[in-house]
DSSP file (Angstrom, degrees, kcal/mol; ACC not computed):
  #  RESIDUE AA STRUCTURE BP1 BP2  ACC     N-H-->O    O-->H-N    N-H-->O    O-->H-N    TCO  KAPPA ALPHA  PHI   PSI    X-CA   Y-CA   Z-CA
    1    1 A M              0   0    0      0, 0.0   117,-3.3     0, 0.0     2,-0.5   0.000 360.0 360.0 360.0 138.2    3.1   78.7  -24.1
    2    2 A I  E     -A  117   0A   0    115,-0.2     2,-0.4   113,-0.0   115,-0.2  -0.886 360.0-159.1-102.4 126.5    2.7   82.2  -25.5
    3    3 A F  E     -A  116   0A   0    113,-3.2   113,-2.5    -2,-0.5     2,-2.1  -0.881  20.9-131.6-104.8 135.5    3.9   85.1  -23.2
    4    4 A D  S    S+     0   0    0     -2,-0.4   111,-0.1   111,-0.2   113,-0.0  -0.464  79.2  90.5 -82.9  66.6    2.5   88.6  -23.8
    5    5 A A  S    S-     0   0    0     -2,-2.1    -2,-0.2   111,-0.1   145,-0.1  -0.978  83.9 -95.1-156.8 148.7    6.0   90.0  -23.6
    6    6 A P    >>  -     0   0    0      0, 0.0     4,-1.9     0, 0.0     3,-0.6  -0.305  39.6-109.7 -67.9 156.6    8.7   90.8  -26.2
    7    7 A I  H 3> S+     0   0    0    108,-0.3     4,-2.9     1,-0.2     5,-0.2   0.825 116.0  59.1 -58.6 -35.4   11.4   88.2  -26.7
    8    8 A D  H 3> S+     0   0    0      1,-0.2     4,-2.2     2,-0.2    -1,-0.2   0.908 107.0  47.2 -61.9 -40.7   14.1   90.3  -25.0
    9    9 A A  H <> S+     0   0    0     -3,-0.6     4,-1.9     2,-0.2    -1,-0.2   0.898 113.6  47.5 -67.3 -40.2   12.2   90.4  -21.8
   10   10 A V  H  X S+     0   0    0     -4,-1.9     4,-1.1     2,-0.2    -2,-0.2   0.911 110.8  51.7 -68.4 -41.4   11.5   86.7  -21.8
   11   11 A W  H >X S+     0   0    0     -4,-2.9     4,-1.2     1,-0.2     3,-0.8   0.935 110.5  48.5 -58.8 -46.6   15.2   86.0  -22.6
   12   12 A K  H 3X S+     0   0    0     -4,-2.2     4,-2.7     1,-0.2     3,-0.4   0.879 105.0  59.0 -62.2 -37.2   16.3   88.1  -19.6
   13   13 A A  H 3< S+     0   0    0     -4,-1.9    -1,-0.2     1,-0.2    -2,-0.2   0.777 112.1  41.2 -63.0 -25.7   13.7   86.4  -17.4
   14   14 A W  H << S+     0   0    0     -4,-1.1    -1,-0.2    -3,-0.8    -2,-0.2   0.642 125.5  33.2 -91.4 -17.9   15.5   83.1  -18.2
   15   15 A T  H  < S+     0   0    0     -4,-1.2    -2,-0.2    -3,-0.4    -3,-0.2   0.573  95.2  82.4-121.4 -12.8   19.1   84.4  -18.0
   16   16 A D    >X  -     0   0    0     -4,-2.7     4,-2.7    -5,-0.2     3,-0.9  -0.868  67.6-146.4 -97.8 117.5   19.3   87.2  -15.3
   17   17 A P  H 3> S+     0   0    0      0, 0.0     4,-2.2     0, 0.0    -1,-0.1   0.847  97.8  53.7 -54.0 -38.0   19.6   85.6  -11.9
   18   18 A K  H 34 S+     0   0    0      1,-0.2     4,-0.4     2,-0.2    -5,-0.1   0.864 113.4  43.2 -65.6 -34.2   17.6   88.3  -10.2
   19   19 A L  H X> S+     0   0    0     -3,-0.9     3,-1.0    -7,-0.2     4,-0.5   0.879 110.8  53.4 -79.4 -38.7   14.7   87.7  -12.7
   20   20 A V  H >X S+     0   0    0     -4,-2.7     4,-2.3     1,-0.3     3,-1.6   0.907 103.0  59.7 -60.0 -40.4   14.9   83.9  -12.5
   21   21 A A  H 3< S+     0   0    0     -4,-2.2    10,-0.7    -5,-0.3    -1,-0.3   0.715  96.0  63.9 -62.3 -19.7   14.6   84.2   -8.7
   22   22 A R  H <4 S+     0   0    0     -3,-1.0    -1,-0.3    -4,-0.4    -2,-0.2   0.738 121.4  14.7 -74.8 -22.0   11.3   85.9   -9.1
   23   23 A W  H << S+     0   0    0     -3,-1.6   122,-0.2    -4,-0.5   121,-0.2   0.547  86.8 122.3-131.6  -9.6    9.6   82.9  -10.8
   24   24 A W     <  +     0   0    0     -4,-2.3    23,-0.0    -5,-0.1   118,-0.0  -0.373  63.4  27.5 -67.3 131.9   11.6   79.7  -10.3
   25   25 A G  S    S-     0   0    0     -2,-0.1   119,-0.2   112,-0.1     3,-0.1  -0.116  94.3 -57.4 105.5 160.4    9.8   76.9   -8.5
   26   26 A P  S >  S-     0   0    0      0, 0.0     3,-2.1     0, 0.0   111,-0.1  -0.066  77.6 -60.0 -66.1 171.5    6.2   75.8   -8.2
   27   27 A K  T 3  S+     0   0    0      1,-0.3     3,-0.1   110,-0.0   114,-0.1  -0.224 125.6  17.4 -52.7 138.1    3.4   77.9   -6.8
   28   28 A Y  T 3  S+     0   0    0      1,-0.3    -1,-0.3    -3,-0.1     2,-0.2   0.284 101.5 111.4  76.6  -6.9    4.0   79.1   -3.2
   29   29 A Y    <   -     0   0    0     -3,-2.1    -1,-0.3    21,-0.1     2,-0.3  -0.652  53.0-155.2 -88.5 153.6    7.7   78.3   -3.4
   30   30 A V  B     -E   49   0B   0     19,-1.6    19,-3.5    -2,-0.2    -8,-0.1  -0.855  13.1-134.2-122.1 162.6   10.3   81.1   -3.4
   31   31 A S        +     0   0    0    -10,-0.7    17,-0.2    -2,-0.3    -7,-0.1  -0.870  20.7 178.5-119.1  96.3   13.8   81.2   -4.8
   32   32 A P  S    S+     0   0    0      0, 0.0     2,-0.3     0, 0.0    -1,-0.1   0.683  70.8  21.4 -74.1 -16.8   16.2   82.8   -2.2
   33   33 A S        +     0   0    0     14,-0.4    14,-2.6   -12,-0.1     2,-0.3  -0.997  57.3 176.6-151.9 149.2   19.2   82.4   -4.4
   34   34 A C  E     -F   46   0B   0     -2,-0.3     2,-0.4    12,-0.2    12,-0.2  -0.925   6.3-171.8-153.6 121.8   20.0   81.9   -8.1
   35   35 A E  E     -F   45   0B   0     10,-2.2    10,-2.2    -2,-0.3     2,-0.4  -0.966   6.5-179.5-120.0 133.9   23.5   81.7   -9.7
   36   36 A I  E     -F   44   0B   0     -2,-0.4     2,-0.6     8,-0.2     8,-0.2  -0.991  20.5-174.3-137.1 126.4   24.1   81.7  -13.4
   37   37 A D        -     0   0    0      6,-2.0     2,-1.7    -2,-0.4    28,-0.3  -0.842  26.3-156.3-112.3  87.6   27.3   81.5  -15.4
   38   38 A L        +     0   0    0     -2,-0.6     2,-0.3   -23,-0.2     6,-0.0  -0.478  51.1  93.5 -79.9  84.6   25.7   82.1  -18.8
   39   39 A R  S >  S-     0   0    0     -2,-1.7     3,-3.1    28,-0.0    26,-0.4  -0.953  89.0 -78.5-160.1 155.0   28.2   80.5  -21.3
   40   40 A V  T 3  S+     0   0    0     -2,-0.3    26,-0.2     1,-0.3     3,-0.1  -0.437 126.3  19.6 -59.6 126.7   28.5   77.1  -22.9
   41   41 A G  T 3  S+     0   0    0     24,-3.2    -1,-0.3     1,-0.4    25,-0.1   0.229  99.5 128.7  91.5 -12.5   30.1   75.0  -20.1
   42   42 A G    <   -     0   0    0     -3,-3.1    23,-2.9    23,-0.2    -1,-0.4  -0.381  51.3-132.6 -74.2 155.8   28.9   77.5  -17.5
   43   43 A R  E     - G   0  64B   0     21,-0.2    -6,-2.0    -3,-0.1     2,-0.3  -0.678  14.5-161.4-108.8 160.6   27.0   76.3  -14.5
   44   44 A Y  E     -FG  36  63B   0     19,-1.9    19,-1.6    -2,-0.2     2,-0.3  -0.961   4.2-167.4-134.6 157.3   23.8   77.4  -12.7
   45   45 A N  E     -FG  35  62B   0    -10,-2.2   -10,-2.2    -2,-0.3     2,-0.5  -0.868   7.9-173.8-147.1 109.0   22.4   76.7   -9.3
   46   46 A F  E     -FG  34  61B   0     15,-2.9    15,-2.6    -2,-0.3     2,-0.4  -0.910   8.5-156.6-108.3 126.2   18.8   77.6   -8.5
   47   47 A C  E     - G   0  60B   0    -14,-2.6   -14,-0.4    -2,-0.5     2,-0.4  -0.806   8.1-172.3 -97.7 140.6   17.5   77.3   -5.0
   48   48 A M  E     - G   0  59B   0     11,-2.8    11,-2.4    -2,-0.4     2,-0.5  -1.000  10.0-150.9-132.2 138.7   13.8   76.9   -4.2
   49   49 A R  E     -EG  30  58B   0    -19,-3.5   -19,-1.6    -2,-0.4     9,-0.2  -0.911  15.0-131.2-111.4 127.5   12.3   77.0   -0.7
   50   50 A A        -     0   0    0      7,-2.6   -21,-0.1    -2,-0.5   -22,-0.1  -0.352  36.4 -93.1 -69.1 152.3    9.2   75.1    0.1
   51   51 A P    > > -     0   0    0      0, 0.0     3,-2.1     0, 0.0     5,-2.0  -0.294  38.2-108.9 -61.2 154.8    6.4   76.9    1.9
   52   52 A A  G > 5S+     0   0    0      1,-0.3     3,-1.8     3,-0.2    -2,-0.1   0.859 119.3  58.4 -55.4 -38.6    6.5   76.5    5.7
   53   53 A D  G 3 5S+     0   0    0      1,-0.3    -1,-0.3     2,-0.1    -3,-0.0   0.583 107.3  48.9 -73.0  -6.1    3.5   74.3    5.8
   54   54 A Q  G < 5S-     0   0    0     -3,-2.1    -1,-0.3     3,-0.0     3,-0.2   0.189 136.0 -82.4-112.4  13.9    5.4   71.9    3.5
   55   55 A G  T < 5 -     0   0    0     -3,-1.8    -3,-0.2     1,-0.2    -2,-0.1   0.109  46.1-118.1 111.8 -21.5    8.5   71.9    5.6
   56   56 A G      < +     0   0    0     -5,-2.0    -4,-0.2     1,-0.2    -1,-0.2   0.616  59.9 154.6  67.3  12.3   10.3   75.0    4.5
   57   57 A Q        -     0   0    0     -3,-0.2    -7,-2.6    -6,-0.2     2,-0.4  -0.359  41.1-124.8 -76.4 153.9   13.3   73.1    3.2
   58   58 A D  E     -G   49   0B   0     -9,-0.2     2,-0.3    -2,-0.1    -9,-0.2  -0.753  26.7-177.2 -92.2 142.1   15.6   74.3    0.5
   59   59 A S  E     -G   48   0B   0    -11,-2.4   -11,-2.8    -2,-0.4     2,-0.4  -0.963  13.0-141.3-135.3 157.4   16.3   72.2   -2.6
   60   60 A Y  E     -GH  47  81B   0     21,-0.7    21,-2.1    -2,-0.3     2,-0.5  -0.937   9.2-159.6-126.7 139.2   18.6   73.0   -5.5
   61   61 A T  E     +GH  46  80B   0    -15,-2.6   -15,-2.9    -2,-0.4     2,-0.3  -0.982  26.1 176.8-112.4 125.6   18.5   72.5   -9.2
   62   62 A V  E     +GH  45  79B   0     17,-2.7    17,-2.6    -2,-0.5     2,-0.3  -0.869   8.2 135.3-128.5 158.7   21.9   72.5  -10.8
   63   63 A G  E     -G   44   0B   0    -19,-1.6   -19,-1.9    -2,-0.3     2,-0.4  -0.990  42.2 -97.7-179.4-174.5   23.3   72.0  -14.3
   64   64 A V  E     -G   43   0B   0     -2,-0.3    13,-2.3   -21,-0.2     2,-0.4  -0.984  33.3-118.6-128.9 135.0   25.6   73.0  -17.1
   65   65 A Y  E     +B   76   0A   0    -23,-2.9   -24,-3.2    -2,-0.4    11,-0.3  -0.624  30.8 175.9 -74.4 125.5   24.7   75.1  -20.2
   66   66 A K  E     +     0   0A   0      9,-3.2     2,-0.4    -2,-0.4    10,-0.2   0.800  66.7  13.0 -99.3 -40.2   25.3   73.0  -23.3
   67   67 A R  E     -B   75   0A   0      8,-1.6     8,-2.5   -28,-0.1     2,-0.4  -1.000  60.0-176.7-141.4 139.9   24.0   75.3  -26.1
   68   68 A I  E     +B   74   0A   0     -2,-0.4     6,-0.2     6,-0.2   -28,-0.1  -0.974   8.3 174.0-138.1 122.3   23.2   79.0  -26.0
   69   69 A Q  E >>  -B   73   0A   0      4,-2.7     3,-2.7    -2,-0.4     4,-2.5  -0.920  44.6-114.4-123.4 102.5   21.8   81.0  -28.9
   70   70 A P  T 34 S-     0   0    0      0, 0.0     4,-0.1     0, 0.0    -2,-0.0  -0.001  91.4  -1.3 -46.7 133.1   21.0   84.4  -27.6
   71   71 A R  T 34 S+     0   0    0      1,-0.1   -60,-0.1   -64,-0.1     3,-0.1   0.364 135.1  52.2  71.3  -2.2   17.3   85.3  -27.6
   72   72 A T  T <4 S+     0   0    0     -3,-2.7    37,-2.7     1,-0.3     2,-0.3   0.665 104.0  22.8-131.8 -29.6   16.3   81.9  -29.1
   73   73 A L  E  <  +BC  69 108A   0     -4,-2.5    -4,-2.7    35,-0.2     2,-0.4  -0.985  38.4 177.6-153.9 135.8   17.7   78.9  -27.3
   74   74 A L  E     -BC  68 107A   0     33,-2.2    33,-3.3    -2,-0.3     2,-0.4  -0.998  10.9-178.2-128.2 131.2   19.0   77.6  -24.0
   75   75 A E  E     +BC  67 106A   0     -8,-2.5    -9,-3.2    -2,-0.4    -8,-1.6  -0.997  16.8 153.8-130.0 129.5   20.0   73.9  -23.6
   76   76 A F  E     -BC  65 105A   0     29,-2.6    29,-3.3    -2,-0.4   -11,-0.2  -0.986  42.2-109.0-151.3 156.0   21.2   72.7  -20.2
   77   77 A T  E     - C   0 104A   0    -13,-2.3     2,-0.4    -2,-0.3    27,-0.2  -0.493  31.3-155.0 -79.5 160.1   21.5   69.7  -18.0
   78   78 A Q  E     + C   0 103A   0     25,-2.1    25,-2.1    -2,-0.2     2,-0.3  -0.970  22.4 154.0-143.6 123.4   19.3   69.6  -15.0
   79   79 A S  E     -H   62   0B   0    -17,-2.6   -17,-2.7    -2,-0.4     2,-0.2  -0.943  48.1 -98.1-140.1 159.8   20.0   67.6  -11.8
   80   80 A L  E     +H   61   0B   0      8,-0.3     8,-2.5    -2,-0.3     2,-0.2  -0.601  56.4 176.5 -71.7 145.7   19.1   67.8   -8.1
   81   81 A G  E     -HI  60  87B   0    -21,-2.1   -21,-0.7     6,-0.3     2,-0.2  -0.801  29.1-105.4-143.3-177.7   22.0   69.4   -6.3
   82   82 A D    >   -     0   0    0      4,-1.8     3,-2.1    -2,-0.2   -23,-0.1  -0.549  49.3 -90.1-106.0 177.1   23.5   70.7   -3.1
   83   83 A A  T 3  S+     0   0    0      1,-0.3   -36,-0.0    -2,-0.2   -24,-0.0   0.744 125.6  57.2 -61.0 -24.5   24.0   74.3   -1.9
   84   84 A D  T 3  S-     0   0    0      2,-0.1    -1,-0.3     1,-0.0   -39,-0.0   0.444 121.1-104.6 -87.6   0.0   27.4   74.4   -3.5
   85   85 A G  S <  S+     0   0    0     -3,-2.1    -2,-0.1     1,-0.3   -41,-0.1   0.595  73.6 139.4  90.8  11.4   26.1   73.4   -7.0
   86   86 A N        -     0   0    0      1,-0.1    -4,-1.8   -24,-0.1    -1,-0.3  -0.735  56.5-114.4 -90.1 135.1   27.2   69.8   -7.0
   87   87 A P  B     -I   81   0B   0      0, 0.0     2,-0.3     0, 0.0    -6,-0.3  -0.363  35.1-158.8 -61.8 146.5   24.8   67.2   -8.5
   88   88 A I        -     0   0    0     -8,-2.5    -8,-0.3    13,-0.1     3,-0.0  -0.884  26.6 -97.4-125.8 159.9   23.6   64.7   -5.9
   89   89 A D    >>  -     0   0    0     -2,-0.3     3,-1.4     1,-0.2     4,-0.5  -0.654  29.0-144.2 -74.1 118.8   22.1   61.2   -6.1
   90   90 A P  G >4>S+     0   0    0      0, 0.0     5,-2.2     0, 0.0     3,-1.4   0.848  99.2  59.4 -55.2 -35.1   18.3   61.6   -6.0
   91   91 A A  G >45S+     0   0    0      1,-0.3     3,-1.7     3,-0.2    -2,-0.0   0.811  93.4  67.0 -63.3 -28.8   18.0   58.4   -4.0
   92   92 A A  G <45S+     0   0    0     -3,-1.4    -1,-0.3     1,-0.3    -3,-0.0   0.711 105.1  42.7 -66.2 -19.6   20.2   59.9   -1.3
   93   93 A I  G <<5S-     0   0    0     -3,-1.4    -1,-0.3    -4,-0.5    -2,-0.2   0.112 129.3 -92.3-113.6  20.8   17.5   62.4   -0.5
   94   94 A G  T < 5S+     0   0    0     -3,-1.7    -3,-0.2     1,-0.2    -2,-0.1   0.597  73.9 147.6  87.7  11.3   14.6   59.9   -0.6
   95   95 A M      < -     0   0    0     -5,-2.2    -1,-0.2    -6,-0.2    -2,-0.0  -0.437  58.8 -88.0 -75.5 155.8   13.6   60.3   -4.3
   96   96 A P    >   -     0   0    0      0, 0.0     3,-2.1     0, 0.0    -1,-0.1  -0.223  38.7-110.4 -60.7 154.9   12.2   57.1   -6.0
   97   97 A P  T 3  S+     0   0    0      0, 0.0    -6,-0.1     0, 0.0    -2,-0.1   0.730 116.2  58.0 -62.4 -22.1   14.8   54.9   -7.7
   98   98 A D  T 3  S+     0   0    0      2,-0.1    28,-0.5    28,-0.0    -3,-0.0   0.431  75.2 116.5 -89.3   2.9   13.6   55.9  -11.2
   99   99 A F  S <  S-     0   0    0     -3,-2.1    -8,-0.2    26,-0.1    26,-0.1  -0.582  72.7-116.8 -71.2 126.4   14.2   59.6  -10.6
  100  100 A P        -     0   0    0      0, 0.0     3,-0.1     0, 0.0    -1,-0.1  -0.291   8.4-144.7 -69.8 146.2   16.9   60.6  -13.1
  101  101 A R  S    S+     0   0    0      1,-0.3     2,-0.3   -22,-0.1   -21,-0.3   0.808  88.1  12.9 -71.9 -30.8   20.3   61.8  -12.0
  102  102 A E        -     0   0    0     22,-0.2     2,-0.3   -23,-0.1    -1,-0.3  -0.995  63.1-171.6-151.2 140.8   20.3   64.2  -15.0
  103  103 A M  E     -C   78   0A   0    -25,-2.1   -25,-2.1    -2,-0.3     2,-0.5  -0.891  23.2-128.3-124.7 158.5   17.9   65.5  -17.6
  104  104 A L  E     -CD  77 123A   0     19,-2.2    19,-3.1    -2,-0.3     2,-0.4  -0.949  26.6-167.5-109.7 123.5   18.5   67.6  -20.7
  105  105 A T  E     -CD  76 122A   0    -29,-3.3   -29,-2.6    -2,-0.5     2,-0.4  -0.925   6.4-169.0-116.5 133.7   16.3   70.7  -20.9
  106  106 A T  E     -CD  75 121A   0     15,-2.8    15,-2.6    -2,-0.4     2,-0.5  -0.985   3.0-166.6-122.6 130.4   15.8   72.8  -24.0
  107  107 A I  E     -CD  74 120A   0    -33,-3.3   -33,-2.2    -2,-0.4     2,-0.5  -0.974   9.0-169.6-115.4 118.7   14.1   76.2  -23.9
  108  108 A E  E     -CD  73 119A   0     11,-2.6    11,-2.4    -2,-0.5     2,-0.4  -0.931   2.6-163.2-112.4 133.2   13.2   77.6  -27.3
  109  109 A L  E     + D   0 118A   0    -37,-2.7     9,-0.2    -2,-0.5     7,-0.0  -0.934   8.9 178.6-115.5 137.0   12.0   81.2  -27.8
  110  110 A E  E     - D   0 117A   0      7,-2.0     7,-3.2    -2,-0.4     2,-0.1  -0.981  27.9-123.5-140.1 124.7   10.2   82.4  -30.9
  111  111 A P  E     - D   0 116A   0      0, 0.0     2,-0.3     0, 0.0     5,-0.2  -0.427  26.8-177.0 -68.1 140.9    8.9   86.0  -31.5
  112  112 A K  E >   - D   0 115A   0      3,-2.8     3,-1.8    -2,-0.1    -2,-0.0  -0.759  65.3 -49.0-141.8  89.8    5.2   86.1  -32.3
  113  113 A A  T 3  S-     0   0    0      1,-0.3     3,-0.1    -2,-0.3     0, 0.0   0.897 121.4 -36.2  50.9  51.6    3.8   89.6  -33.1
  114  114 A G  T 3  S+     0   0    0      1,-0.4    -1,-0.3  -109,-0.0     2,-0.2   0.352 130.2  88.5  85.0  -6.7    5.3   91.3  -30.1
  115  115 A M  E <  S- D   0 112A   0     -3,-1.8    -3,-2.8  -111,-0.1     2,-0.4  -0.540  73.0-123.5-110.3-178.8    4.8   88.3  -27.9
  116  116 A T  E     -AD   3 111A   0   -113,-2.5  -113,-3.2    -5,-0.2     2,-0.5  -0.984   5.9-148.8-136.5 126.0    7.0   85.3  -27.3
  117  117 A K  E     -AD   2 110A   0     -7,-3.2    -7,-2.0    -2,-0.4     2,-0.5  -0.806  18.8-164.0 -88.4 128.1    6.3   81.6  -27.8
  118  118 A V  E     - D   0 109A   0   -117,-3.3     2,-0.5    -2,-0.5    -9,-0.2  -0.966   6.2-169.9-117.3 125.3    8.3   79.4  -25.3
  119  119 A T  E     - D   0 108A   0    -11,-2.4   -11,-2.6    -2,-0.5     2,-0.5  -0.970   4.3-164.9-115.5 122.8    8.7   75.7  -25.9
  120  120 A V  E     - D   0 107A   0     -2,-0.5     2,-0.5   -13,-0.2   -13,-0.2  -0.930   6.4-176.9-109.2 125.2   10.2   73.7  -23.0
  121  121 A T  E     - D   0 106A   0    -15,-2.6   -15,-2.8    -2,-0.5     2,-0.5  -0.989   2.7-173.3-123.0 125.9   11.5   70.2  -23.7
  122  122 A V  E     - D   0 105A   0     -2,-0.5     2,-0.4   -17,-0.2     3,-0.3  -0.976   5.6-168.7-121.6 120.2   12.8   68.0  -20.9
  123  123 A L  E     + D   0 104A   0    -19,-3.1   -19,-2.2    -2,-0.5     3,-0.1  -0.869  61.4  41.0-108.5 139.9   14.4   64.6  -21.8
  124  124 A G        +     0   0    0     -2,-0.4     2,-0.5     1,-0.3    -1,-0.2   0.363  69.4 129.2 113.3  -4.6   15.3   61.9  -19.4
  125  125 A M        -     0   0    0     -3,-0.3    -1,-0.3   -26,-0.1   -26,-0.1  -0.721  55.0-131.8 -85.8 128.9   12.3   61.8  -17.0
  126  126 A T        -     0   0    0    -28,-0.5     5,-0.4    -2,-0.5     4,-0.1  -0.618  28.9-106.2 -77.7 131.9   10.9   58.4  -16.5
  127  127 A P  S    S+     0   0    0      0, 0.0     2,-0.3     0, 0.0     3,-0.1  -0.305  78.1  77.7 -57.3 140.9    7.1   58.2  -16.8
  128  128 A G  S  > S-     0   0    0      1,-0.1     4,-1.8    -3,-0.0     3,-0.2  -0.962  98.1 -37.9 150.6-164.3    5.4   57.8  -13.5
  129  129 A Q  H  > S+     0   0    0     -2,-0.3     4,-2.3     1,-0.2     5,-0.2   0.890 131.3  51.8 -61.3 -42.7    4.4   59.7  -10.4
  130  130 A M  H  > S+     0   0    0      1,-0.2     4,-2.8     2,-0.2    -1,-0.2   0.857 106.5  55.6 -65.1 -33.4    7.6   61.9  -10.4
  131  131 A Y  H  > S+     0   0    0     -5,-0.4     4,-2.7     2,-0.2    -1,-0.2   0.928 107.9  48.7 -61.2 -44.9    7.0   62.8  -14.0
  132  132 A V  H  X S+     0   0    0     -4,-1.8     4,-2.3     2,-0.2    -2,-0.2   0.921 113.2  46.8 -61.8 -44.8    3.5   64.0  -13.1
  133  133 A F  H  X S+     0   0    0     -4,-2.3     4,-2.5     2,-0.2    -2,-0.2   0.913 113.2  48.9 -63.6 -42.6    4.9   66.1  -10.2
  134  134 A A  H  X S+     0   0    0     -4,-2.8     4,-2.5     2,-0.2    -2,-0.2   0.913 110.9  50.1 -64.5 -42.3    7.7   67.5  -12.4
  135  135 A L  H  X S+     0   0    0     -4,-2.7     4,-2.4     2,-0.2    -1,-0.2   0.920 111.3  48.4 -62.0 -44.0    5.2   68.4  -15.1
  136  136 A A  H  X S+     0   0    0     -4,-2.3     4,-2.5     1,-0.2    -1,-0.2   0.910 110.9  51.9 -62.0 -41.8    2.9   70.2  -12.6
  137  137 A G  H  X S+     0   0    0     -4,-2.5     4,-2.6     2,-0.2    -2,-0.2   0.907 109.0  49.5 -61.9 -42.3    5.9   72.0  -11.2
  138  138 A W  H  X S+     0   0    0     -4,-2.5     4,-2.8     2,-0.2     5,-0.2   0.930 110.9  49.9 -62.2 -45.0    7.0   73.2  -14.6
  139  139 A H  H  X S+     0   0    0     -4,-2.4     4,-2.0     1,-0.2    -2,-0.2   0.927 112.8  46.5 -60.2 -44.2    3.4   74.5  -15.4
  140  140 A Q  H  X S+     0   0    0     -4,-2.5     4,-2.0     2,-0.2    -1,-0.2   0.897 112.3  50.6 -65.8 -39.9    3.3   76.3  -12.1
  141  141 A S  H  X S+     0   0    0     -4,-2.6     4,-2.4     1,-0.2    -2,-0.2   0.918 110.2  49.5 -63.0 -43.3    6.8   77.8  -12.6
  142  142 A L  H  X S+     0   0    0     -4,-2.8     4,-2.4     2,-0.2    -1,-0.2   0.851 107.9  54.2 -67.1 -32.9    5.8   79.0  -16.1
  143  143 A D  H  X S+     0   0    0     -4,-2.0     4,-2.1    -5,-0.2    -1,-0.2   0.913 109.8  47.6 -63.0 -41.2    2.6   80.6  -14.7
  144  144 A K  H  X S+     0   0    0     -4,-2.0     4,-2.3     2,-0.2    -2,-0.2   0.885 109.3  53.9 -66.2 -37.9    4.8   82.5  -12.2
  145  145 A L  H  X S+     0   0    0     -4,-2.4     4,-1.3  -122,-0.2    -2,-0.2   0.939 107.7  50.6 -58.9 -46.4    7.1   83.5  -15.1
  146  146 A E  H  X S+     0   0    0     -4,-2.4     4,-0.6     1,-0.2     3,-0.5   0.913 110.7  48.6 -58.8 -44.0    4.1   84.9  -16.9
  147  147 A E  H >< S+     0   0    0     -4,-2.1     3,-0.9     1,-0.2    -1,-0.2   0.880 108.1  54.7 -62.7 -38.4    3.1   86.9  -13.9
  148  148 A S  H 3< S+     0   0    0     -4,-2.3    -1,-0.2     1,-0.2    -2,-0.2   0.744 105.8  53.1 -69.8 -21.8    6.6   88.2  -13.5
  149  149 A L  H 3<        0   0    0     -4,-1.3    -1,-0.2    -3,-0.5    -2,-0.2   0.612 360.0 360.0 -85.9 -13.0    6.6   89.5  -17.1
  150  150 A A    <<        0   0    0     -3,-0.9    -1,-0.2    -4,-0.6    -2,-0.1   0.502 360.0 360.0 -71.2 360.0    3.3   91.5  -16.6
């Protein structure tokens, strides 16, 4: 996806907790809290709250940063978690048995004539219904990211 924003702005949108909270989660979800310890081995904990008509519950995405190359690359694990940032078993909250406990996510940023190309790669998701939902969620989140950069 190409964002009409300079690479520094896009990098900050991925690494500044206040900015991540502006766009994290699918359409109509909000992010009431976002914690980032931006260093290799550092953890993050992103909360997203469902709209009231979908139950209004909070859910958490947690993980550990594996690789960081400022302005060009973020690689991190991604798991469902609790409010304290601990990974949880997806089955314990009613997810299908094939929902992965952990995925590896890579975000690559590349400058393009004053704009920024962002490539998101997520490894570890089993093909099926949850894959479709996760893909839709990523697309909606990236649309919100684009709006937040405008």
